[in-house]
C-alpha positions in Angstrom: 159.6 86.3 24.1 157.3 85.7 27.0 157.6 87.5 30.3 157.2 85.2 33.1 155.5 86.8 36.2 157.3 86.2 39.4 155.3 84.3 42.0 156.0 86.7 44.8 154.4 89.6 42.9 151.0 88.1 43.1 151.5 87.4 46.7 152.4 91.0 47.2 149.3 92.2 45.4 147.1 90.0 47.5 148.7 91.4 50.7 148.3 94.9 49.4 144.6 94.5 48.9 144.3 93.2 52.4 146.4 96.1 53.7 144.3 98.5 51.8 141.1 96.9 53.2 142.5 97.1 56.8 143.4 100.8 56.4 140.0 101.6 55.0 138.4 99.7 57.8 140.4 101.6 60.3 139.6 104.9 58.7 135.9 103.9 58.7 136.2 103.1 62.4 137.9 106.3 63.1 135.3 108.3 61.2 132.6 106.5 63.1 134.3 107.2 66.4 134.7 110.9 65.5 131.0 111.0 64.6 130.1 109.5 67.9 132.3 111.8 69.9 131.4 115.0 68.0 127.8 114.4 67.0 126.3 111.7 69.2 128.1 112.5 72.4 129.4 115.9 71.5 127.2 117.9 73.8 128.2 115.8 76.9 131.9 116.3 76.2 131.4 120.0 75.6 129.7 120.2 78.9 132.6 118.3 80.5 135.0 120.7 79.0 133.0 123.6 80.2 133.2 122.2 83.7 137.0 122.6 83.6 136.7 126.4 83.2 133.1 127.0 84.5 132.6 126.4 88.2 129.6 126.8 90.5 130.5 129.0 93.5 128.3 128.3 96.5 126.6 131.4 98.0 126.1 131.3 101.7 122.6 131.8 103.2 121.7 133.4 106.5 120.4 131.3 109.4 117.2 132.6 110.9 117.2 134.6 114.1 115.5 133.3 117.3 113.7 135.9 119.4 111.7 135.7 122.6 108.1 136.6 123.1 109.0 140.3 123.5 111.2 140.4 120.4 114.6 140.1 122.1 117.3 138.4 120.1 118.2 135.1 121.7 120.2 133.6 118.8 121.7 135.2 115.7 124.7 134.8 113.4 127.7 137.0 113.2 130.3 137.1 110.4 133.6 135.3 111.2 136.7 134.6 109.1 139.0 131.6 109.3 142.5 131.4 107.7 143.4 128.3 105.8 146.7 127.3 104.1 147.8 124.6 101.7 151.1 123.4 103.3 152.5 122.1 100.0 152.0 125.5 98.3 153.1 127.7 101.2 156.6 129.1 101.0 157.9 128.7 104.6 160.9 131.0 104.1 159.2 134.0 102.5 155.4 133.7 102.7 155.0 132.2 106.2 156.9 134.9 108.1 154.7 137.6 106.5 151.5 135.6 107.1 152.4 135.2 110.8 153.1 138.9 111.1 149.8 139.8 109.4 147.9 137.5 111.7 149.7 138.9 114.8 150.5 135.5 116.1 152.2 135.1 119.5 155.6 133.4 119.6 154.0 130.3 121.1 151.2 130.1 118.5 153.7 130.7 115.7 156.0 127.9 116.8 153.1 125.5 117.3 151.7 126.2 113.8 155.2 126.0 112.2 155.7 122.6 113.7 152.4 121.3 112.5 153.0 122.6 109.0 156.4 121.1 108.9 155.1 117.7 109.9 152.4 117.8 107.2 154.9 118.9 104.5 157.1 116.0 105.4 154.3 113.4 105.0 153.8 111.5 101.8 150.3 111.7 100.4 147.6 114.2 99.5 147.3 115.9 102.8 149.9 118.5 102.2 147.9 119.7 99.2 144.7 120.1 101.2 143.6 123.2 103.1 144.6 123.2 106.8 142.9 125.5 109.3 145.6 127.7 111.0 143.5 130.4 112.7 139.8 130.8 113.6 137.7 133.9 113.8 140.4 136.5 113.0 139.7 140.2 113.5 138.4 142.5 110.8 141.7 144.3 110.8 143.6 141.1 110.1 141.1 140.2 107.3 141.7 143.6 105.7 145.5 143.2 105.9 145.3 139.7 104.4 143.0 140.9 101.6 145.4 143.7 100.8 148.4 141.3 100.5 146.4 138.5 98.9 148.6 138.4 95.7 151.7 137.8 97.8 150.2 135.0 99.9 150.2 132.0 97.7 148.5 129.0 99.3 146.6 131.1 101.8 142.8 131.5 101.8 140.5 133.6 104.0 137.2 131.8 104.3 134.0 133.5 105.6 132.2 131.3 108.1 129.1 132.5 110.0 129.2 131.8 113.7 126.1 131.4 115.8 125.9 133.9 118.6 123.8 133.8 121.8 123.7 137.2 123.5 122.4 135.9 126.8 125.0 133.2 127.2 124.0 130.4 129.5 120.5 131.8 130.1 118.0 129.5 128.3 120.7 127.4 126.8 118.8 124.1 127.0 115.8 125.6 125.2 117.9 127.2 122.5 120.5 124.5 122.1 123.7 124.9 120.1 125.3 124.3 116.7 127.7 121.5 115.8 129.7 120.5 112.7 127.9 117.9 110.8 129.5 114.4 111.1 130.3 112.0 108.3 127.3 109.7 109.1 124.8 112.6 109.1 126.4 114.1 106.0 125.9 110.9 104.0 122.1 111.2 104.7 121.9 114.9 104.3 123.6 115.6 101.0 120.3 115.5 99.2 119.3 118.5 101.4 122.5 120.4 100.2 124.6 119.9 103.3 128.3 119.9 102.7 131.5 119.1 104.7 132.1 121.7 107.4 128.5 122.8 107.7 127.1 123.4 111.1 123.7 122.2 112.1 121.4 122.4 115.1 122.6 119.9 117.7 120.1 120.4 120.5 117.1 122.5 121.6 115.2 124.7 119.2 118.2 124.9 116.9 117.9 121.2 116.2 114.2 120.7 116.3 113.6 123.7 113.9 116.7 123.2 111.7 114.6 123.0 108.5 113.1 126.4 109.1 116.2 128.1 110.4 118.9 127.0 107.9 117.6 128.6 104.7 118.7 127.5 101.2 122.1 128.1 99.7 122.5 129.9 96.4 125.1 129.4 93.6 126.8 131.4 90.9 128.6 130.3 87.8 132.0 131.8 87.2 134.8 131.3 84.6 138.3 130.3 85.9 141.7 129.8 84.2 144.0 126.8 84.6 145.2 128.1 87.9 141.7 128.5 89.3 141.8 132.3 89.1 138.4 133.9 88.3 138.1 135.6 84.9 135.6 138.2 83.9 134.7 140.1 80.8 132.5 139.5 77.6 134.5 136.5 76.5 134.0 134.8 79.8 130.3 135.7 79.9 129.8 133.9 76.6 130.9 130.6 78.2 128.2 130.8 80.8 124.9 129.1 80.2 121.6 130.0 81.8 120.7 129.9 84.6 123.9 131.7 85.7 122.8 132.3 89.3 120.5 131.2 92.1 120.1 133.6 94.9 120.3 132.2 98.5 117.1 132.1 100.5 117.6 133.2 104.1 116.3 131.0 106.9 113.0 131.8 108.7 113.1 133.6 112.0 111.4 132.1 115.0 109.5 133.9 117.8 109.4 131.8 120.9 106.9 131.9 123.8 109.8 132.3 126.2 109.9 135.5 128.3 113.6 136.5 128.8 112.7 138.8 131.7 111.1 135.9 133.5 114.0 133.6 132.7 116.3 136.2 134.3 114.1 136.4 137.3 114.4 132.6 137.7 118.1 132.7 137.3 118.3 135.3 140.2 116.0 133.3 142.4 118.0 130.1 141.8 121.4 131.7 142.6 121.7 130.0 146.0 120.9 126.5 144.6 123.4 124.0 143.1 121.1 122.2 140.7 117.5 122.1 139.7 114.8 123.2 137.2 111.9 125.6 136.9 109.1 125.6 134.4 106.4 128.2 133.9 103.4 127.8 131.6 100.4 129.8 130.7 97.4 128.1 132.2 94.9 128.8 129.4 97.2 128.3 126.3 99.9 125.8 127.2 102.6 128.3 126.1 105.9 127.9 127.9 107.0 131.2 129.4 110.2 129.9 131.0 112.2 126.7 131.0 115.2 126.9 133.2 117.7 124.1 133.9 120.7 124.4 136.2 123.6 124.0 135.9 123.7 125.2 132.3 126.4 125.6 129.6 127.5 128.4 127.2 126.2 127.6 123.7 128.6 130.2 122.3 131.5 127.9 123.3 129.9 124.7 122.1 128.9 126.3 118.8 132.5 127.1 117.9 132.8 130.8 118.7 136.0 130.1 120.7 137.5 127.5 118.4 137.7 123.8 118.1 139.9 123.3 121.2 137.4 125.2 123.3 134.6 122.9 122.0 136.5 119.8 122.9 137.5 121.0 126.4 134.0 122.2 127.0 132.4 118.9 126.2 135.0 117.0 128.3 134.2 119.2 131.3 130.4 119.1 130.8 130.2 115.3 130.2 132.2 114.5 133.4 130.3 116.9 135.7 128.2 114.8 138.1 125.5 117.6 138.1 124.9 116.9 134.4 124.8 120.4 132.9 124.1 119.0 129.4 120.8 117.4 130.6 117.7 119.5 130.2 116.2 118.9 133.6 112.8 120.4 132.7 111.9 117.6 130.3 114.7 115.0 130.0 115.0 114.2 133.7 112.6 111.8 135.5 112.2 112.4 139.3 109.9 111.0 142.0 107.3 113.8 142.6 106.8 113.2 146.3 103.9 115.0 147.9 103.2 117.2 144.8 101.5 114.0 143.6 99.0 113.8 146.5 96.4 116.1 144.8 96.0 113.5 142.0 95.6 110.7 144.6 92.9 112.8 146.3 91.1 113.4 143.0 91.1 109.6 142.3 89.4 109.0 145.7 86.9 111.8 145.2 86.0 110.9 141.6 85.4 107.3 142.5 83.4 108.3 145.6 85.5 105.9 147.6 86.4 108.5 150.3 84.5 111.1 152.2 86.5 114.4 152.4 85.1 115.0 155.8 86.1 111.7 157.3 89.0 112.0 159.7 92.0 109.6 159.9 94.2 109.4 163.0 97.9 110.1 162.3 100.4 108.9 164.9 103.4 109.8 162.8 103.6 106.3 161.3 101.5 103.6 159.6 102.0 99.9 160.2 101.2 97.6 157.4 102.2 94.0 157.8 105.8 94.0 158.9 106.6 97.4 157.5 106.3 100.8 159.0 105.5 103.7 156.7 106.5 107.1 158.2 104.9 110.5 158.3 106.9 113.8 158.9 104.7 114.8 161.9 102.0 113.5 164.2 98.8 115.1 162.9 96.3 113.3 165.2 92.8 113.3 163.6 92.9 114.8 160.1 90.6 115.1 157.1 91.4 115.4 153.4 91.7 119.2 153.3 94.1 119.3 156.2 96.0 116.2 154.9 96.8 118.1 151.7 97.6 121.4 153.5 99.9 119.8 156.0 101.1 117.0 153.7 100.1 114.0 156.0 101.4 110.8 154.6 99.4 108.6 156.9 96.1 109.9 155.5 97.2 109.0 152.0 98.3 105.6 153.0 94.8 104.9 154.2 93.4 106.4 151.0 95.7 104.2 148.9 94.3 101.1 150.5 90.8 102.1 149.7 91.3 103.5 146.2 93.9 101.2 144.8 96.9 101.7 142.5 95.1 101.6 139.2 92.5 104.3 140.0 95.3 106.6 141.1 97.3 105.8 138.0 94.3 106.5 135.8 93.7 110.0 137.1 97.4 110.8 137.0 97.7 109.7 133.4 94.6 111.6 132.5 96.4 114.7 133.6 99.4 113.8 131.4 101.8 112.4 134.0 104.0 109.5 133.0 103.7 110.4 129.3 105.8 112.5 126.9 104.3 115.9 126.4 105.3 116.1 122.7 107.0 119.5 123.0 109.6 118.2 120.5 112.6 120.3 121.5 114.9 118.0 123.5 114.7 114.2 124.2 111.8 113.7 126.6 111.5 111.3 129.4 108.2 109.5 129.6 108.4 109.2 133.4 106.4 106.3 135.0 103.1 106.0 136.6 103.0 102.4 138.0 99.9 100.2 137.6 99.0 96.9 139.2 100.0 95.0 136.0 103.4 96.9 135.6 104.3 96.4 139.3 103.5 92.6 139.1 105.6 92.2 136.0 108.6 94.0 137.4 108.5 92.3 140.8 108.5 88.7 139.6 104.8 88.2 139.9 104.5 89.5 143.4 102.3 92.5 144.1 102.3 94.1 147.5 100.0 96.7 148.8 103.0 98.6 150.0 103.7 99.5 146.4 100.3 101.3 146.3 101.0 103.1 149.6 104.2 104.5 148.1 102.6 105.4 144.8 99.9 107.5 146.6 102.5 109.9 147.9 104.6 110.1 144.7 107.3 107.7 145.8 108.3 104.2 144.9 108.4 103.6 141.1 106.5 106.9 140.4 108.5 109.4 138.3 107.6 112.5 136.3 109.3 115.3 134.5 109.1 119.0 135.6 107.3 119.9 132.4 104.7 117.1 132.9 103.9 118.3 136.4 103.6 121.9 135.3 101.1 121.1 132.6 99.1 118.9 135.0 98.9 121.7 137.6 97.9 124.1 134.8 95.0 121.7 133.9 94.0 121.6 137.6 94.0 125.4 137.6 91.9 125.9 134.4 89.2 123.4 135.1 90.7 120.2 133.5 92.0 121.2 130.1 95.4 119.6 129.3 97.2 121.6 126.7 99.9 120.6 124.2 103.0 122.6 125.3 104.1 125.2 122.9 107.5 126.8 122.7 107.4 128.4 119.2 104.8 131.2 118.9 105.3 132.0 115.2 107.6 131.6 112.1 108.5 135.0 110.6 110.4 136.5 107.7 113.6 138.6 108.3 111.5 141.7 108.1 109.0 140.6 110.8 106.1 139.4 108.6 104.4 136.3 110.1 104.6 133.3 107.9 102.9 130.8 110.3 101.2 131.4 113.6 100.7 128.6 116.0 97.4 128.6 118.0 97.1 126.7 121.3 96.3 123.0 121.0 94.3 121.0 123.5 95.5 117.4 124.2 92.4 116.4 126.1 89.8 117.5 128.6 90.1 115.6 131.8 86.8 114.2 133.0 86.7 115.4 136.6 83.8 116.8 138.6 84.2 120.6 139.0 83.4 120.4 142.7 86.2 117.9 143.3 88.6 120.0 141.4 87.5 123.1 143.4 88.0 121.2 146.6 91.6 120.2 145.7 92.4 123.7 144.5 91.2 125.2 147.7 93.4 122.9 149.7 96.4 124.0 147.5 95.6 127.5 148.5 95.6 126.5 152.1 99.1 125.0 151.7 100.3 128.7 151.4 97.7 130.6 153.4 96.7 128.4 156.4 98.8 128.1 159.5 100.3 124.6 159.5 100.5 124.6 155.7 103.9 123.4 154.4 104.5 126.7 152.5 102.9 129.0 155.1 106.2 130.3 156.5 107.6 131.1 153.0 104.5 133.1 151.8 104.9 136.6 150.5 102.2 139.2 151.3 102.0 140.4 147.7 101.8 137.0 146.1 98.5 135.2 145.5 99.5 131.6 144.9 98.2 128.1 145.5 100.4 125.0 145.4 101.9 122.0 147.0 105.3 121.3 148.4 107.1 118.0 148.0 110.1 116.3 149.6 111.0 113.3 147.5 113.3 110.6 148.8 116.2 109.5 146.5 119.1 107.2 146.7 122.6 107.5 145.3 124.9 104.6 144.6 128.3 105.6 145.8 131.3 104.8 143.6 134.6 103.4 145.0 136.8 106.3 146.2 134.0 108.9 145.8 134.3 112.0 147.9 132.1 111.5 151.0 130.8 115.0 150.9 129.5 114.3 147.4 127.8 111.1 148.6 126.1 113.1 151.3 124.8 115.7 148.9 123.5 113.2 146.4 121.6 111.3 149.1 119.6 114.3 150.1 115.9 114.5 149.2 114.7 116.4 146.1 112.7 119.6 147.0 109.6 120.5 145.0 106.9 123.2 144.8 104.1 122.9 142.2 101.3 125.5 142.0 99.5 128.2 140.1 98.8 131.9 140.4 96.8 134.0 141.0 94.5 131.6 142.9 91.2 133.2 142.0 92.0 133.7 138.3 95.0 131.6 137.4 97.3 132.9 134.7 100.4 130.7 135.1 101.4 127.4 136.6 104.9 127.0 138.0 107.0 124.0 139.2 110.3 124.3 141.0 112.6 121.4 141.5 115.7 121.8 143.6 117.8 118.6 143.2 118.9 117.3 146.5 117.6 120.5 148.1 116.0 118.9 151.2 112.5 120.0 152.3 110.3 121.4 149.6 108.8 124.1 151.9 112.2 125.5 152.8 114.1 125.1 149.5 111.6 125.2 146.6 108.7 127.3 147.9 110.8 130.5 148.3 112.0 130.3 144.7 108.5 129.9 143.4 107.2 132.8 145.5 110.0 135.1 144.2 109.4 134.1 140.6 105.6 134.6 140.8 106.1 138.0 142.5 108.5 139.0 139.7 106.0 137.8 137.1 103.2 139.8 138.6 105.4 142.9 138.7 106.4 142.4 135.1 102.8 142.1 134.0 101.8 145.2 135.9 104.7 147.2 134.5 103.9 146.1 130.9 100.2 147.0 131.3 101.3 150.4 132.6 103.7 150.9 129.7 106.8 150.9 131.9 110.0 149.1 130.9 110.5 146.1 133.2 113.8 147.4 134.5 112.1 150.6 135.6 109.0 149.0 137.1 108.0 150.6 140.4 108.8 148.5 143.4 105.7 146.8 144.9 105.4 146.4 148.6 106.7 143.0 149.6 108.3 140.9 152.3 107.0 138.0 154.4 103.9 138.3 156.4 104.6 139.0 160.1 
């Protein structure tokens, strides 16, 4: 009897083989994948797994301290603590009342924060699981209380945040600058330098210009955390940490400036009666800036966040709408017509080119007619030579000089002394100013050049503008024989223990090619401005101050806005008052420039400020040489000459 094999059995066997083959193929793929995951890519996945329990905690660094030339602290950092909450994790019925009590919130602040948290908790989206700032810069007592009850305050974090502190407030604010939270655009570029959200960076002044020196380098430390993010310690946790486990933070470098705070305070006192202006004082033989004062000023403590975000916003709103422009550094960012303080350079241009004779007299009738225009002088000087023309500030003499010398020769000597060019101090945005030439004037007046432009340029008017710092350095060069220095505001970079890392020596920009006898002639005339009867600063001189200089009264114009207060229009249409000079005359140590915005006559408004500042400088130097503290310096005889 033969058994007949069913046809479906063979079909089943064939399918079985294919099923077996598929299973084996799948197993082989699985084994290959396991090999890839555990052997080929195993280290990467193990590292990824470690990241879930091992975190890098950033360690804050310390920003460098800024000191003045005598070692006084001008900018430092103090510890501050901010309170953050995660609205979605905060129990509003149990935790929030305790937190409000611990922080000692007023009823108004508590109601305001409660409303804000309620609005966030009601929103859909990730915001309610993000940290929200509820209180800035809480006291140490509050910090201690919150730390004591930390286990009860779920969703609450106390975050240490260093706050920049400026002990002298508004004094020297434009030089020092302030800190600001880094914005999104800057952060995108600065991540490579280890900047993070919420970081504060220098936004102006030395804080901004020397940011890379001051900021330091953050450190980090690896720690083990559990699923809730709580830090774990012990031998088992230590085994999970790989080397290196820690990088210590590197503190920022300290800066020692050339600024003398005692002199800054003296300028502040001398400028109390003035609404707006600037004063610059520089060492004649080094180019080091001893004082840079701009008024009105601002409080960098407020703008740097010491009083909270709302204080920053309100502060900027107020400052940016103030017509006196307190945010503008008027020593280097403002461009002004120099008026008669420019005349010494016009005189040097004529003397150097031998186009004028210093002894030749010109008749001044109080005006000068040129074509259809009449150019005015402040007084009728009758017959007057160059020395008296500088001493008494005769415009008519310099109108005649301008016709003979020409605009380009005047411009050349002015630019040789650094006017109309950025000084390169590198602290705040600098104006280049403007020294007009024949080509520039022709270009900007539709191809028409008139001699009247040259007449105005010779007396520092028309298109001529300079900065206070430019003029100070130019007068310093006149005082030292023609050496134009690079301005220096940072004397040295130091470590936190006072060791000098880098010392900056004076740098010469150029030596002006000018005959010593011509320079001596002009310097003697500048002394006569103060010491000779008829000099424009004669009535403001002090009997204990040896100073040479030039007053200036520069015309300006203000475009009135519709509905503007008439009293404000009157003020802004007043002339700028200048005094530029150096002291002592026989052996100059400092050059000083005083600008009183819309102050009127330079002799009456700016000269007294310069006299007082120079007198205080001389007293400070005498006291220091005698080893006496400035505040206890013996009073020197003073007062105006009878």
